[in-house]
Structures are given as C-alpha cells and as structure tokens.
N, C-alpha and C positions, 0 to 999 in steps of 0.2 A: 246735235251733240250725240256722241256714242253713249253706250250703256255706262252708267256710273258717273256721268259728268253733266247731267241735265241741270240747266239754270245755275251753273257754277257751284252746285252743291255736291258734297261728297256722297258716294254711295255707301259710305262705311259706317259700321256700328262697332264700337270697341269691345273686344272680347277678352276676357281674362280667364286663365285656366282655372277650372273648378275641380275639386276632388269630391265627388258625391259620396255620401255615407249612407249606409243602410243599417237597420236594426231588425233583428229577427227575435221576436218575443215568443218564448216557448212557455206553455202552461202544462204543468204536469199534475195529473190527478190520479189517485189510486183508490180502489175500492176494497175495503177489508172483507175477506170471505167470512160468511156466516159459519160459526162453530157448530159441529154436530151435537145433537141432543144426547145427554148421557143416558145410557141404557140402564134401567133399573134392574136390580138383581132379582132372580126368580124367588118366589115365596116358598119354594119347596124346601124341605128340611135337608135334603141331600144336595147341597150346592156344589157345582163344578169348581174344582180348585183353581182352574185356569182363570176364572172370573174374579177370584178374590185374592190371588197371590200377586204381589207387586212385581211387575215385569222389569227386566233389565233396561238400562238407559238406552242401549242401541236399539232395543225393540221399540221404545217410545219414539226415538228419532225416526226409525223406519216407518212406523205407523203415521207419524206426522207428515213426513214427506209424501207418503203414499196418498194421504187425504188431500193435500194441497197441490200436489204435483201438476195436476191438469190445469191449474190456474197460473202457477208461478214459473214453470219451466221456460215458457217463451220469453218471459222477462229476463230470466237469468242468461239465456242465450244472447239476447239483445245487448245486455250489459257487457258480456264477454266480447262481443263484436265491437262495441263502442271503445272498450279498453284497447283492443288491437289497433283500431283506427287512430286513437290518440298516440299510440306508440309509433306508428308509421309516420304520422305528421311530425312528431318530435325528431325522428331520424331524418326526415326530409329537410327540416329547417336548421338542423345542427350538425349534419354530417360533415360539412366542410371544415369543422373544427378538429376532426380526427382523421380525415382522409387527405392524403397528399394529392394536391391538384396543381396544375400549371397556372401561373399567375393570370394569364389572359386566355385560358382555355374556354372556348364558347360553351362547352358542356358544363363547366364549373359555374359560369355566369347564369346559365339557364336554371340550374338547380334541379332538384328531384321532380318538382311539379312545374318547372318552367317559370318560377317566380323569383327565387333567390338571386339577388344581385341585379335584377332588372328594374322594374318600377315600384318595387315594394316599399321604397322609402320616398316615393314621389310626394312632394308637399312637405315632407319633414325637413329637408334641407331648404326647400323653398325655391320658387321661380319668380324673381322680381319682374314686375310688369309695369312699364311706365304709365303713369296716369295722364289721361287726356283731359282737355278743358271741358268738353261737353259729353263725354261718355259715348262717343260714336263707335260703331263696330264696322268691320268690313262687310260688304254685302255677300261675298261668296261664302259658301257653306262647305261642310265636309263632303257632301255629295258632289259638289262642283269640283273639289280637289280630287276625289276618286275618279270622276269622269275624265278630268284633265290628265291624271296619271296614265290611264289606259290609252289615251291619245298620244301622250308624249313619249312613251317607251320606244315605239318603232321609229320615231323621229330621232331620239337620242342614239339609237343604234347606227344611224348613218353619219354620226359626227366625224369630221375629218381628223380630229386630234383624239385618237383612242386612249393614249396614255397622257393624261393631263396632270401629271405630278406637279405639286405646288400650285395647282389651279383648282377650279371648281370641280366637285364630284357630281354625282347624280342629283342629290337632294337639292342643292342650290341651283343647278341647271334647270331643274323642273320648276323651282320657285320663281326664278327670273322669267322663264318662258310663260308661266301661268299668269303672273301679274302683268307683264307687258301685254299679253294677249287679252286680258280682261279689261285693262285700262284703255287700250287702243289709243295711244298718244299720237300726236302729229309730229313729234320729234323725240328721239331717244338720245340721251347723252350718257357716255360712260367715262369714268375716270379710273384708269388702270385697265389695260387690255391683255397684257402678257402676250401669249401666242395667238390670241384672237378667238378663243373658245367662247367667251361671253358675247363677243360681237356676233358670232355665228348663232348662238342661242337667241339673241334678240332678233336677228334676221328671220329665224324660223317662226317666231311669234308674229312679226309684222313684216311681210315680204317687201312691201313697197314704201315703208316709212323711212325718211332720211335719218341719218345718224351722225353724231359727232363723237369722236374717240380721242381722249387725251391720255397719252401714255409715253413715258420717257424714251422707250425703245420701240421703233416701228415693228409691227408684227412680221413684215416682209423679211426682216433680218433673220427671223427664226426659220424661214423657208429654206435657207441655205443648209441647215443642219437636219431638218426633218419636217413633219407635218405642222402647218400653221394655217391661219385663215386671214385673208385680206378682203374687205368688202368693197365692192364697186360703187355703192351708194352711200359711202361714209366719208365725211370730212375728217382727216387725221391731223391732229396737233401732236406730232410725234417726231422722234429723232431730233434733227436740228431745228424743227419747227415746234418743238414741244413748249407748251405754256401750261403752268399749273392752274388747276380749276379756279382758285381764288384770284388769279391774276388776269383772267380772260375778260375782255370787254364784251360782256354778254349782250348788251343792248345792240351793239353793232353786229355781232355774230347772228343773233336771232333775227334781226331785220333782214340780213342777207338770205336767211332761210324762210322768210315770209311768215314768221311766227309772231303773233300779236297777243295771243292768249296763253300765258305761261302755265295755266292750269291744265293745258293740253300737252305738257312736257313731263317726261319722267327722267330722273337722274339716278344712275347706278354707280355706286362707289365701291370699288374693289382696289383701293390704293394704299391701304394700311396707314392712313393718317388719322390724327385725332378727330373723332367723329363730332365732338362738340365744335371744333373749328370748322369742319365742313358744314355742319348744320347752320352756323351763323353766316357762312359765305353763301349758302344756298338761299337762305331767307333774305339776305341783302340783295341778291340778284332777282328775287321774286319767284323762285321755283317753289312748287307746292308738294310734289310727289317724289319721294326719295326712297331708295333701296340701298341698304348697307349689307354687303356680303359677309364680312367678318365682324359679327356683333359679339365679340369675345366675352366670355363669362368672367366674373370677378376673380382675380388672381391668375388669369391666363392672358395670353396675347401680347402683341407688340405695339398696341396703341390703345388710347382711352376710348372706350366704346359706350354706346347707349345703354347696353345691359349693365355695364359697370356704373354709369351715372345714375341709373334708376335703382341701383341696389342700395336702398335706404331703409333705416329702421322703421319708419312710419308707413312703409309700403309692405303689403303682404308678400312674404318670401324674401324680404330684404333685411340687411343688417346681419352681422356675424359676431361670434365670440372667439377670442383668442385664448380663452382659458383651456389649458391642455387636458383637464379632467372633465370637460363639459360633455354633454350628450352629442353635441355637434362634432366635437373633436373625435370622439369614438366612432361616430358614423362615417366621418370623412376618412378616417384611417381604414375602416373596413372596406369602403367603396374604392379606395385607392388600389386595393388588391385586384379589383375587377376591371377598372377603366383607366386607360393610359392618361387621359386628360383630366381626370379627377385630381383635386388638390387637397392635401391634408392641411392641418392647422399650421404646421411649420412653413409650408409653401405659401399659404394664404396670408400670413401675418408678417409685418415688417417691424422695424424699431418702434418702440412705444406702443405696441399692439395696434398698429395701423393696418387695416384690412382692405380698405377701398382701393379701387383701381388695381394696380399690381403692387402689393406691399406698400400702399400709400403713395404710389407714383402715378402721374399723368404722363403716359408714354406717347411718343409721336415720332414722325419721320423714320418709319421703319425701325423703331427702337433705338434710334441714334440720340434722341433726347428723352431723358427720364427726369421730369420735374416733380420734386416732392411737394405734395399739397396737403393742407390741413383738412380735417373733417368738415370744418365750417365752409371751406372753399368747395369741397365736394358736395355738401348740402346745398349751397347756393347754386351750383351747376344744375342740380336736379330741379330746383325751383324755376330756373330759367327755362329748362326744357319743357316743364309742365305748362309754362305760360304761352308757349307757341305750338304745343302739340295738339292736333285734332284727332289723329288716329295713330295707334301703335299696335302692330301685329307681327308676331314672330312666326316664321315658317316652321311648322312641325316637322320632325323627321318623317320621311316617307313611309317607313315601316319600323316595327319593333326590332330590337337587336337579336332576338332569337331567330328572326327571319333573315336579316341582312348579315348577321354574324360580325357586325362592326364591334370594335374593341376600344374605341377612343373616347367619345363623349359619354358623360354619365347621364343616363336617362332620367335620374332624379333631379337634374338641373335643366331639363327640357320639357316642353309641353308634350302631351300624349301624341303618339304618332298617328299618321293618317290611316295606315293599316296596322291594327293592333297586333301584338304578339299572340300567337295561336291561330291567326287567320291565314293559315298556310294555303288553303284553296284560293282565297281571294288574291293572295300574293302571287300565286302562279297564274291565275286567270288574267290579271292585269299585265303580266309579262315580266314582272320584276325578277322572277326566278331565272330568266335567261341572261341577266347581267352578271358580270364578274363581281364578286363580293367586295373587291377593293374600291369600287366606285362609291360605296356607301360610307367610307371612312372619313369624309371631309366635312361633316356637318358642324357649323359654328354659329348657330342661332341667327341666320339671315333675318333681317327685319325690314318691314315696310312702314314708312311714316307718311302722314299727311300733315303739313305744317301751315301756319298762318301767323300773321303779326299778333303780338300780345293784345288781348282785349277784343279781338275780332270774333 
C-alpha cells in the first residue's frame, strides 16, 4: 500500500481552523522623586531680601521643572510619541470612511498597514467546519503544502489551456494535483471535465494511473475552437456515451479496470450537482475518497454544498442572523464593499428569515431546480453527513489577497492561506509572482472528504 493507505486506515487527522489569541500584560511602575531639603534662613540680622520675599508663580514653576526635569522629560517625550502613534493607528483603521476609494481597489482592501478588509474579521463571521465521526485529520502539513506549491508552479505554467475561464484556477488546480499525488490512487474518476483541464491536472499528478471521465460534452469537441485536453489513458463516458455518475454500473466498470479495493480510488466532482446527492451515491457505490471542487459558501452558488450543509448553529462558525441591525449584518455590509462574492444580509436571507443553503433553497442541476427546505430538513442533512464523515478538509487559498490581488472571495469566510499576507519574498521564491493575477480569482473552498458507512 502507498503512503496514507496502510491496513485500510486513513492517514488523516481532522483539522479545524483556529484563531490563536495572545495577551500582552504590561506593568507600569513609577518612583516618586525625593524632595529637596528646605534650606534654613541665615541667622544674620541682615537677611537677603531674595530669600524672604515670596517669588512669582512663574518662578516657582520654573524652579520646579528645573529640579525634576532630569527625571521626567524622557517620560514626557515617550508620552508624546505614544499619542502620535495612537493618532496614526486611528487614521489607518478609519481612513476609508472619509477617503474616496474604488470599490474593489486592491490598495483599499490592503489598508494602511495591510490589514483592513483582509483577515481582520476572520472568525467573527465564522468558518463552518464539518464535524467528523472520530476527529481524524489529514496527514499532510503546511510544510508539505508549501513544498508542493514550489513543485507545482512550473508544472502549471505548461498547462495546455492557458485561459480556463469558467473552469478551475490555480488554487484548485494545485489542490487537486496535491491530493491526487499524495493519495496515489489506483484509479481516478472525475464527474465534469469541461475542456479537460482537470483531466490534465490529474494526469500530471499520476502519469500512469487509469482514469474515468464522465462529462456531457466530450472535451474533443472544444478542440475545434481552441485549446483543450483529451487523455489517451482515460475512459470517457461523454457525448452520446454520457452516463450520469449516479446511474453508472460501478461494479461492472470497476471490474473491467481490475479494481477490487475501492479505498484505492478517488472521485473528483466538478459537475455543479447537489453535493448531498453525490455523497449518497458515492457511499452506495462504496467509494471512500471524494473531492468537491465547488464547495460554495452559504448564500452563494448554484447547488447545495457541503459548506452549506455544515453551516449549523451548533458548529463553530455556523448559523446566521437575519436581523438587519445585528453586528453580523453591519460586518457583512462592510465587507461587501471589498469582496465581490461576499453577501450581505439581504442577499443571505430569504422569506421568513431563511438563511441556509441559498435563501432557504436546496439548489441542484446547474440551478435548474431550487427546492425550498425547512431548517429541520437542513439540520437532519448535517446529522446524516456527520454520521458518515471520517475526514473533512478544506483547501486553503494558496496566498493572501494582498499578494494575489484577488477581489472575489471574502478571506473572513476562508481558512488562513498557505502563504500568508506579507510573505512577499516567499511568494516570489515559490514562483507564484510569475503567474497572472487572474488565475487566483476562482477559489470556492474546494474540500476533501473521506467517508464510510454510519457506525463504522
């Protein structure tokens, strides 16, 4: 067995985003200066008038400052510097309220110190994280992701489809390549291929592994109009031979490919179908390792996603308020000014203050069916997912928005990036700076799942 699949056990450990907090305790002590001893008057009969005459107030003040100046002037200077610093910080965090800025201007999002509009509200809006049965985590670490990024950038630069509009950008291309390469499956299945970019990515990860592609239109059709990719070691259920994932006779197909251990198969979904439906179909067929490309956030997207299903009040980061004067409503309104895909309360909430899914709808079939569901149904869906879920891991953005200049997804609703904002040298060293900024605008919370039957 390859790495990560010994003895049929998962290599994974479940990881949930954490927002560390620190506290700086400051102790301030001061020492009162000793007062000078009073000088006694001379016993001579002819006393100097200057020693007995009451001085003017300005002379008293002058003498006092003269006596203590050598001890207090440094403190006064530090106090002035501290006040100036407070003023600058105030300007930095409130300047957008009185300076005209472009709605999606990168400079406006970065703010004075590179903070405003970025991750400063991370955790306040919350990032719902599906709960697994046993608390497992993925085996790979942030160091593995960084190493993988450095290796993948030159591979990505050779892609045959340079302009993959409406398809995967760099973030998800890297995520798919990394996970396939780490899992080392005996068979790769994809549902939804479009022009073949995801097929190409999987092939770069596993050059000799057989593949099955289910897609309504064969990628070769796109070759007539421009760049596309057709794989020679792939079995296509496409065009007139298309079969939907849920209708495939998987026992027969897998037997023809010599597959007996379904834990050695990964299934990649990029077909914009109800992910709850796909989850049930995959479990029925016996598949364990699934990747969903478009794991849309609550209030967005054209299908019911795992992210939406796991957005529950009892989960950290889940549940929402439709109250227009709430802190969440004000925060959403503010962030809508910075991020195109951020949703405000009006967009989030439907009739009767339904906020789950998309305004209380379970969307499917490329947005052709929009079924209204109650919160109780939504709640039961999450309980079902928890009963079969062994691992849930969302792919982080590859880099912070101040580096990629992306303007779509709200980083407050995503896990911290692999390359954090401010790590410009690392961003350049890995090679990400060579890529066009447009390839970073397609992030939609790609997720990896490992599933098993309830109670297992």
